[in-house]
Structure formats: C-alpha cells, structure tokens
TORMAR-134152 format. One line per field, with one value per residue (C-alpha): residue in one letter; x, y, z. Coordinates in nm, 4 decimals, always signed. Layout:
% TORMAR-134152
residuo <- c(A,...) $
u <- c(X,...) $
v <- c(Y,...) $
w <- c(Z,...) $
This chain:
% TORMAR-134152
residuo <- c(M,E,K,I,T,I,A,L,V,D,D,D,G,L,I,V,S,L,L,K,D,F,L,G,N,Q,E,G,I,E,V,C,Y,T,A,D,S,G,E,M,L,K,E,K,L,A,T,D,S,A,L,P,D,I,I,I,L,D,L,N,M,K,G,I,N,G,V,E,V,T,E,Y,L,K,K,N,S,P,S,I,R,V,I,L,M,T,S,H,Y,K,R,S,F,M,G,F,M,L,K,T,G,V,S,A,F,L,P,K,G,I,S,P,L,E,L,L,E,I,I,R,E,V,Y,D,K,G,F,Y,F,M,D,D,Q,L,G,T,L,R,E,Q,I,S,H,K,S,P,K,P,S,L,I,E,K,N,K,L,T,E,R,E,I,E,V,L,K,L,I,C,F,Q,K,T,A,K,E,I,G,E,K,L,F,I,T,P,R,T,V,E,G,H,K,N,N,L,F,I,K,T,E,A,R,N,I,A,G,L,V,I,Y,A,I,Q,N,N,Y,I,E,P,N,E,I,P,L,I) $
u <- c(+0.9289,+1.0579,+1.3537,+1.3768,+1.7139,+1.8822,+2.2383,+2.3910,+2.5705,+2.7604,+3.1263,+3.1143,+3.2412,+3.1019,+2.7539,+2.7848,+2.8994,+2.6507,+2.3321,+2.4652,+2.5083,+2.1674,+1.9738,+2.1426,+1.9919,+1.6402,+1.3611,+1.2925,+1.5827,+1.8994,+2.1887,+2.3010,+2.6050,+2.7515,+2.9055,+3.1048,+3.0444,+2.8093,+3.0799,+3.1230,+2.7235,+2.7367,+2.9783,+2.7987,+2.4835,+2.6523,+2.8149,+2.5204,+2.2571,+2.0072,+1.9134,+1.8460,+1.4760,+1.5845,+1.9017,+1.9834,+2.1777,+2.3739,+2.2922,+2.6529,+2.9245,+3.2749,+3.2310,+2.8819,+2.6320,+2.3136,+2.0912,+2.3185,+2.2791,+1.9114,+1.8876,+2.0994,+1.8768,+1.5603,+1.6894,+1.8645,+1.7080,+1.3700,+1.2408,+1.4894,+1.3301,+1.5514,+1.5904,+1.7899,+1.9698,+2.1600,+2.2864,+2.1922,+1.8129,+1.5628,+1.2092,+1.2269,+1.4490,+1.0972,+0.9848,+1.3222,+1.3518,+1.0162,+1.1041,+1.3972,+1.1995,+1.3069,+1.0737,+1.1782,+1.3828,+1.5274,+1.7592,+2.0652,+1.9444,+1.6554,+1.6408,+1.7353,+1.4017,+1.2042,+1.4299,+1.3419,+0.9539,+1.0308,+1.2104,+0.9117,+0.6729,+0.8517,+0.8694,+0.5109,+0.3397,+0.6307,+0.6720,+0.7123,+0.6314,+0.7395,+0.4597,+0.6405,+0.6869,+0.3331,+0.2249,+0.4585,+0.3153,-0.0219,+0.0937,+0.2592,+0.0315,-0.2867,-0.5988,-0.6912,-0.3459,-0.4189,-0.5337,-0.3265,-0.4863,-0.4675,-0.4833,-0.7575,-0.4998,-0.4141,-0.7327,-0.7870,-1.0491,-1.2963,-1.0971,-0.7710,-0.9051,-1.0140,-0.7006,-0.4992,-0.7293,-0.6767,-0.2747,-0.3218,-0.4803,-0.1690,-0.3222,-0.1047,-0.1954,-0.3255,-0.5684,-0.6499,-0.7449,-0.9422,-1.1499,-1.2143,-1.2508,-0.9676,-0.6324,-0.2912,-0.1502,-0.4356,-0.3702,-0.0302,-0.1195,-0.3479,-0.0665,+0.1816,-0.0589,-0.0913,+0.2650,+0.2584,-0.0408,+0.0538,+0.4279,+0.4926,+0.7977,+0.6966,+0.4027,+0.4632,+0.4289,+0.0764,-0.0306,+0.0853,-0.0866,-0.4235,-0.4417,-0.3622,-0.6050,-0.8836,-0.8936,-0.8672,-0.8265,-0.5076,-0.6561,-0.7803,-0.4056,-0.3931,-0.1142,+0.1863) $
v <- c(+3.6978,+3.3261,+3.2818,+3.0075,+2.8393,+2.7291,+2.5376,+2.5869,+2.2801,+2.3174,+2.2768,+2.5927,+2.8491,+3.1615,+3.0433,+2.9691,+3.3200,+3.4921,+3.2942,+3.3384,+3.7109,+3.7446,+3.5008,+3.6430,+3.9824,+3.8707,+3.9328,+3.6023,+3.4196,+3.3117,+3.1131,+2.8848,+2.7227,+2.6098,+2.3129,+2.2206,+1.8619,+1.5851,+1.4799,+1.7955,+1.8389,+1.5081,+1.6270,+1.9634,+1.7815,+1.5319,+1.8300,+2.1008,+2.0786,+2.2514,+2.1214,+2.3577,+2.3916,+2.3684,+2.2455,+2.3898,+2.1254,+2.0791,+1.7594,+1.7396,+1.7429,+1.5701,+1.2522,+1.2244,+1.3669,+1.5375,+1.2072,+1.0133,+1.3300,+1.3329,+0.9727,+1.0039,+1.3027,+1.1313,+0.8406,+1.0134,+1.3908,+1.3584,+1.6619,+1.8637,+1.9951,+1.9664,+2.1938,+2.0237,+2.2511,+2.1424,+2.3181,+1.9601,+2.0175,+1.8136,+1.7400,+1.3841,+1.3630,+1.4357,+1.1148,+1.0063,+1.3145,+1.2718,+0.9355,+1.0321,+1.2414,+1.6227,+1.9339,+2.1244,+2.0311,+2.3286,+2.4440,+2.6504,+2.9326,+3.0404,+3.3918,+3.4809,+3.6245,+3.3132,+3.0928,+3.3163,+3.2789,+2.8872,+2.8654,+3.0062,+2.7914,+2.4820,+2.6047,+2.6666,+2.3704,+2.1224,+2.1324,+2.3369,+2.2648,+2.4417,+2.5030,+2.2799,+2.0123,+2.0113,+1.9590,+1.6856,+1.5176,+1.5755,+1.3802,+1.1141,+1.0245,+0.8955,+0.8662,+0.5397,+0.3856,+0.0729,+0.1517,-0.0458,-0.3146,-0.1670,-0.3925,-0.2695,-0.1129,+0.1352,+0.2523,+0.6325,+0.7748,+1.0187,+1.2974,+1.1778,+1.1953,+1.5404,+1.6622,+1.4836,+1.6742,+2.0018,+1.9326,+1.8731,+2.2105,+2.3495,+2.4592,+2.5026,+2.3306,+2.6671,+2.6957,+2.3117,+2.3542,+2.6754,+2.4830,+2.1634,+2.3495,+2.1475,+2.2873,+2.3007,+2.0441,+1.8127,+1.8822,+1.7517,+1.4358,+1.3460,+1.4331,+1.2122,+0.9304,+0.9973,+0.9612,+0.6272,+0.4692,+0.5710,+0.5290,+0.8630,+1.0325,+1.3801,+1.6206,+1.5617,+1.1832,+1.2279,+1.4452,+1.1702,+0.8888,+1.1098,+1.1334,+0.7066,+0.6543,+0.8536,+1.0993,+1.4158,+1.4306,+1.5571,+1.8601,+1.9753,+2.0313,+2.4188,+2.5606,+2.7245) $
w <- c(-3.6570,-3.6966,-3.9395,-4.2058,-4.1903,-4.4867,-4.5607,-4.8893,-5.0213,-5.3494,-5.4281,-5.6636,-5.4301,-5.6293,-5.6445,-5.2515,-5.1985,-5.3989,-5.2585,-4.9080,-4.9549,-5.1325,-4.8982,-4.5668,-4.6632,-4.6935,-4.4222,-4.2533,-4.3854,-4.2094,-4.3849,-4.0834,-4.2531,-4.5965,-4.7422,-5.0150,-5.0380,-4.8930,-4.6766,-4.5221,-4.4718,-4.3019,-4.0575,-3.9902,-3.9368,-3.6916,-3.4769,-3.5021,-3.2207,-3.4486,-3.7851,-4.1004,-4.2381,-4.5635,-4.7676,-5.1285,-5.2772,-5.5956,-5.7834,-5.9335,-5.6859,-5.6569,-5.4112,-5.2871,-5.5312,-5.4455,-5.5139,-5.2660,-5.0081,-5.0459,-4.9741,-4.6789,-4.5343,-4.5785,-4.3605,-4.1250,-4.0815,-4.2605,-4.1253,-4.3555,-4.6877,-4.9785,-5.2746,-5.5433,-5.8030,-6.1295,-6.4163,-6.6232,-6.5712,-6.7428,-6.6687,-6.7532,-6.4261,-6.2240,-6.1572,-6.0002,-5.8124,-5.6371,-5.5413,-5.3770,-5.1695,-5.2720,-5.2028,-5.5307,-5.8387,-5.9907,-6.2951,-6.1693,-6.4010,-6.2002,-6.0471,-5.7090,-5.6495,-5.7793,-5.5680,-5.2578,-5.3432,-5.4001,-5.0337,-4.8684,-5.0786,-4.9596,-4.6033,-4.5964,-4.7914,-4.8144,-5.2124,-5.5071,-5.8620,-6.1472,-6.4232,-6.6778,-6.4011,-6.3358,-6.6733,-6.7121,-6.4071,-6.5629,-6.8798,-6.7005,-6.4018,-6.5241,-6.2850,-6.4732,-6.2945,-6.1313,-5.7826,-5.5159,-5.2918,-4.9269,-4.6331,-4.3894,-4.1566,-4.4455,-4.5403,-4.5153,-4.2954,-4.4309,-4.2416,-4.3667,-4.7349,-4.6721,-4.5540,-4.8534,-5.0764,-4.9369,-4.9244,-5.3151,-5.3294,-5.1742,-4.8603,-4.5427,-4.2168,-4.0969,-4.3896,-4.3543,-3.9905,-4.0586,-4.3520,-4.1288,-3.7920,-3.6293,-3.5169,-3.7348,-3.4910,-3.5593,-3.9265,-3.8830,-3.7016,-4.0030,-4.2501,-4.0364,-4.0768,-4.4489,-4.4882,-4.3113,-4.4766,-4.8308,-4.7682,-4.9588,-4.8843,-4.9229,-5.0113,-5.3736,-5.3593,-5.1477,-5.4502,-5.6810,-5.4447,-5.4473,-5.8278,-5.8748,-5.6390,-5.7676,-5.4951,-5.7048,-6.0985,-6.2320,-6.3994,-6.0290,-5.9241,-5.9286,-6.1146,-5.8860) $
C-alpha cells in the first residue's frame, strides 16, 4: 500500500510531538520529517531527495509565517499540498487562504481523527472544505459574478468543462476517468490544462472559477 508522506511544520514542540506519534501509527501514513520553522523547512526541502505529499503547517510561527511559507511552496514545490492550521481561525480568512493556494484551512482545535480524514481527502481530491467554510463560499461567491473575457486560446473545450464539473463534485481522477471512459492519466492532463487556462492555483480555485463562470451553481456543490 502506497503511503501518504507528511511533513509537520510548527514551532510548538508539543503539538509536533503529539501529531507525529498519532499520524505515525496510522495505516498508510508516514511522517517523513518535522521542522520548527519555515527556514528549517526550506533547508530540508533543499537537501531531501523526495518531497512530502502534504505539509501540515502552522499559520503563526516565528520568522517566516505560514502564509509566506505557503507562497514559497507554491512557487518552488507546487506538487506539495498544504494544510494550514491556526489557533486564530476565522472563516473570513478563507478567501485569502484560497488565493495563497492552500488545500485546507483548519483550526488547531480539530480532533486527530478528523485531521486524519482530511489528510486522506486532500491527498485523494486536492482540497477539503469544512461545512462552515463551504457555507461561507456559497454566501460570498455569486453565480452572477461578471464573467472574465477569455482570449480564444484560453477557451475551455467540452471535455475540459466535463472534467471541471466532476472536479467540483469532488470526484477523484479515477472516478472521473470511469465516468468519461478515459484513463486517470488523461484526466490529470485535462486538469493541468484547466490550471493553465483558468490560472487557478489549486482545486478550490477551480471550484470558484466554475461558479463565477456559470459552469455550476453554488448550491450544486455537495457538502463534505
């Protein structure tokens, strides 16, 4: 069974120790390393040959904060999915967090078992919304938002639109492939084209794009 590799980045040693012990004992999960600062994380990424699948990152750290680390990762290691955690959680931060490219934005008070489920969701689908966050997006993102004028080269194909809609319905590459009778690899190719054409930074960005461009209605997004 292929393992999900995790890196933990937090300047609170107790939280890191507890999370490492808990996640390290879960089937299909491997904590590859920990770091107590953004600077240490950069050093590890520069020296380690293999990148982690997911980084669980504290928002408030001494030195480089979680937002700055996320921006660095999205520029230099875009394949890594970021779960950002904070003890100062506010739903109003959601829009900004999505723009920075995080896959999930969580309060530190979340239970370990729920965190485990979210890790697997992020690994499989690329993003995770909590119910209250999804409600906030439905309230704030109007399907009547002005549609950007796209130059012809950025126009989505019919197949890309089909893939985009299924992504919004939280389908994995395998599920999309089965639905459209194409391979998961072909699905990933369409997904990459969607990122390029829409300029979205992550799956959540694709969802927002689909709503703003009337490919789906906000109330069509299923609850997590």
